[in-house]
C-alpha positions in Angstrom: -6.7 15.8 -75.4 -7.2 13.5 -72.4 -4.3 12.6 -70.2 -4.4 9.1 -68.6 -3.1 8.5 -65.1 -0.3 6.0 -65.2 -1.3 2.6 -63.4 1.6 2.8 -61.2 0.7 6.2 -59.8 -2.9 5.0 -59.3 -1.9 1.9 -57.4 0.3 3.9 -55.0 -2.5 6.3 -54.4 -4.9 3.5 -53.6 -2.4 1.9 -51.2 -1.7 5.2 -49.4 -5.4 5.8 -49.0 -6.1 2.3 -47.8 -3.2 2.6 -45.2 -4.4 5.9 -43.9 -7.9 4.3 -43.5 -6.6 1.3 -41.6 -4.5 3.6 -39.3 -7.6 5.9 -38.5 -9.6 2.8 -37.8 -7.0 1.4 -35.5 -6.7 4.7 -33.7 -10.4 4.6 -33.2 -10.6 1.2 -31.8 -7.4 1.6 -29.7 -7.0 5.3 -28.7 -3.7 6.1 -27.1 -5.2 7.3 -23.9 -7.4 4.2 -23.5 -7.5 2.9 -20.0 -5.3 -0.1 -19.4 -7.1 -3.4 -18.8 -4.8 -5.0 -16.4 -7.6 -7.4 -15.3 -7.8 -9.0 -18.8 -4.1 -9.2 -18.8 -4.2 -11.1 -15.6 -6.8 -13.6 -16.7 -4.9 -14.0 -20.2 -1.5 -14.8 -18.5 -3.1 -16.8 -15.8 -1.0 -14.9 -13.0 -1.8 -12.2 -10.6 1.4 -10.1 -9.7 0.9 -8.6 -6.3 3.1 -6.1 -4.5 3.3 -6.3 -0.7 4.8 -4.9 2.5 5.6 -7.2 5.4 3.2 -6.1 8.1 2.1 -8.7 10.7 -0.9 -9.7 10.8 -1.8 -8.4 7.4 1.2 -10.0 5.6 3.6 -12.3 7.5 6.8 -13.5 6.0 8.5 -16.6 7.3 12.1 -15.6 7.7 13.5 -19.1 7.0 11.4 -20.0 3.9 10.2 -16.6 2.7 6.7 -18.1 2.6 3.8 -15.6 3.1 0.8 -16.0 5.3 -1.6 -13.4 7.0 -4.9 -11.8 6.4 -4.1 -10.3 3.0 -2.4 -13.5 1.4 -5.5 -15.4 2.5 -7.8 -12.9 0.9 -5.6 -12.7 -2.3 -5.4 -16.5 -2.5 -9.3 -16.7 -2.3 -9.5 -14.1 -5.1 -7.0 -15.8 -7.3 -8.7 -19.1 -6.8 -12.1 -17.7 -7.9 -10.3 -16.1 -10.9 -8.5 -19.3 -11.7 -5.1 -17.6 -11.7 -1.8 -18.1 -9.7 -0.3 -15.5 -7.5 3.1 -14.0 -7.8 4.3 -12.0 -4.9 6.7 -8.9 -5.2 8.1 -7.3 -2.0 8.3 -3.4 -2.1 8.5 -0.6 0.4 6.4 2.3 1.4 8.7 4.7 -0.4 8.7 2.5 -3.7 5.4 0.9 -4.1 4.0 3.7 -6.2 7.0 3.5 -8.6 6.6 -0.3 -8.6 3.1 0.2 -9.9 4.1 2.7 -12.5 7.0 0.6 -13.8 4.7 -2.5 -14.1 6.6 -4.6 -11.5 3.3 -5.7 -10.2 -0.4 -5.4 -11.2 -1.6 -3.9 -7.9 -0.3 -3.5 -4.3 -1.8 -4.9 -1.3 0.5 -2.8 1.0 -0.9 -2.6 3.5 -0.9 1.1 2.9 -2.7 4.1 4.6 -4.9 6.1 2.3 -3.7 9.8 2.3 -4.4 12.7 -0.1 -0.8 12.9 -1.4 -0.8 9.3 -2.2 -4.2 9.4 -3.8 -2.8 11.8 -6.3 -0.4 9.0 -7.5 -2.5 5.8 -7.2 -6.1 4.7 -6.8 -7.2 3.1 -3.7 -9.7 0.3 -3.1 -12.2 0.7 -0.3 -10.6 0.2 3.2 -9.8 -3.3 4.4 -9.3 -2.0 8.0 -8.5 1.0 10.2 -5.5 1.4 12.3 -4.1 4.2 14.4 -0.5 5.2 15.1 1.5 5.2 18.4 5.1 5.6 19.5 7.8 4.0 21.7 10.2 5.6 24.1 12.8 4.2 26.5 11.2 2.7 29.4 13.5 4.1 32.0 14.0 7.4 30.1 12.8 10.8 31.4 10.8 11.5 28.2 7.4 10.2 28.6 4.9 12.0 26.4 1.3 11.8 27.2 0.0 13.9 24.2 1.1 14.7 20.8 1.7 18.3 22.0 4.6 17.0 24.1 6.5 16.4 20.9 6.6 20.1 20.0 10.0 20.6 21.2 13.1 20.9 18.8 15.3 18.8 21.0 13.1 15.9 20.8 14.4 13.5 18.1 11.5 11.8 16.3 12.2 8.8 14.0 9.8 7.9 11.3 9.9 5.7 8.1 10.4 7.3 4.7 7.3 7.4 2.6 5.0 6.6 5.7 2.0 8.5 6.5 3.6 9.5 9.8 6.4 11.3 7.9 3.9 13.5 6.3 2.0 14.0 9.7 5.2 15.2 11.5 6.1 17.6 8.8 2.7 19.1 8.7 2.0 19.2 12.4 5.3 19.5 14.0 7.3 21.6 11.4 10.1 22.4 13.8 10.7 18.8 14.9 14.1 17.1 14.9 13.1 14.6 12.4 15.0 11.4 11.7 13.7 9.9 8.4 14.8 6.2 7.9 14.8 4.4 4.6 14.0 0.8 3.8 11.0 -1.6 4.3 11.4 -2.7 7.9 8.5 -1.1 9.8 10.2 -1.5 13.1 13.2 0.7 12.1 11.9 3.8 13.9 11.4 1.7 17.0 14.8 0.1 16.7 16.1 3.7 16.6 14.8 4.2 20.1 16.2 0.9 21.5 19.6 1.9 20.1 19.5 5.5 21.5 19.4 7.1 18.0 16.0 8.7 18.7 13.9 9.7 21.7 10.6 8.5 20.1 9.9 6.3 17.3 6.4 6.5 15.6 4.8 3.6 13.8 1.3 2.1 13.3 -0.1 0.9 16.6 -0.1 -2.9 15.5 3.7 -2.8 14.9 4.2 -0.9 18.1 2.2 -3.4 20.2 4.2 -6.3 18.7 7.5 -4.6 19.1 7.0 -3.6 22.7 5.9 -7.1 23.8 9.3 -8.4 22.7 11.4 -5.4 23.8 11.2 -4.5 27.4 13.6 -1.6 27.1 10.9 0.5 25.3 7.3 1.5 26.3 4.4 2.4 24.1 3.1 6.0 24.3 0.3 7.9 22.6 -1.9 4.9 22.8 -5.6 4.4 23.3 -7.6 7.6 22.8 -4.2 9.5 22.3 -3.3 7.5 19.1 -2.1 9.8 16.2 -4.7 9.8 13.7 -6.9 6.6 12.7 -6.4 6.0 8.9 -7.7 3.4 6.5 -5.6 0.6 5.2 -6.3 -0.2 1.6 -4.9 -1.8 -1.6 -3.5 0.4 -4.5 -3.8 0.3 -8.3 -2.7 2.6 -11.1 -5.1 5.3 -11.9 -5.7 3.8 -15.4 -6.8 0.4 -14.0 -10.4 1.2 -13.5 -11.8 -2.4 -14.2 -9.0 -3.8 -11.8 -10.0 -1.4 -9.1 -13.8 -2.2 -9.5 -13.0 -5.9 -9.5 -10.9 -5.7 -6.3 -13.6 -3.5 -4.6 -16.2 -6.1 -5.4 -13.9 -8.8 -4.2 -13.4 -7.0 -0.9 -17.2 -6.5 -0.5 -17.8 -10.1 -1.2 -15.2 -11.2 1.5 -16.7 -8.9 4.1 -20.2 -9.9 3.4 -19.5 -13.6 3.5 -17.6 -13.1 6.9 -14.4 -14.5 5.2 -12.4 -11.4 6.2 -13.7 -11.8 9.8 -12.5 -15.4 9.6 -8.9 -14.4 8.3 -8.7 -11.8 11.1 -9.5 -14.4 13.8 -6.9 -16.7 12.3 -4.1 -14.1 12.8 -4.8 -12.5 16.3 -3.1 -9.4 17.5 -1.7 -9.1 21.0 -3.1 -5.8 22.3 -1.4 -3.7 24.9 -4.4 -1.6 25.8 -8.2 -1.6 25.6 -8.6 0.5 22.4 -8.5 -1.9 19.3 -5.5 -1.2 17.1 -7.0 -2.9 14.0 -10.7 -2.9 13.2 -13.1 -2.8 10.2 -14.5 0.5 10.9 -18.1 -1.0 11.6 
């Protein structure tokens, strides 16, 4: 005797099978670990969200209006114009720009940020925009006048650095017994101000910021300059590791702006006052 399958049971079985098929097909088309396509999201929303740090001449912020100018805003505005999108700027800090990327506060960060190995484990960097060394300041009339980095190898020397900066990593690695003062926040002049106020014996910062600070503060003098600069690191922009298409797009844009001399034009537009012969910001050519 044959037993017929009730219509209701057959209908439910067919629906379950169809649902499983659709789920499998969706998983194949949109795998959970598929790379994020932020570039498509930017063009779709018509807005490019950019993280930045104030760092003259790369990024300059008018203290009265908050308006941005500088080499990087000019580059980004040119890229956004070609992509037909507007730009939304989001200020961050050296200590927080990685978290800002991961939490989707902005699509990518122009920094400017030094490329380092630890940072490269957290974010992907574009090809370098420029290279810059690091220097320091001490009191002009003080007894501590270091000529070489070896002169900092004294526990009694108070060394001020900014949290999250490449120089913090450098001092911890090369001067492990240093009397290190780590300052938080996004003000790149903070380690230099610490010297002016007597909080530190030497403040370390990139040579561009040092040159600008010393020109306005006669109470301090630049040290470890020229051939004695601390390292010479590439400045770059950063994306999330998953944003491969955005990284490739930014790299291509940077190559284009260099090849067409636009980058050189922007650099001439925002000159740097140098304190010594060795350039503090150069393209690495």
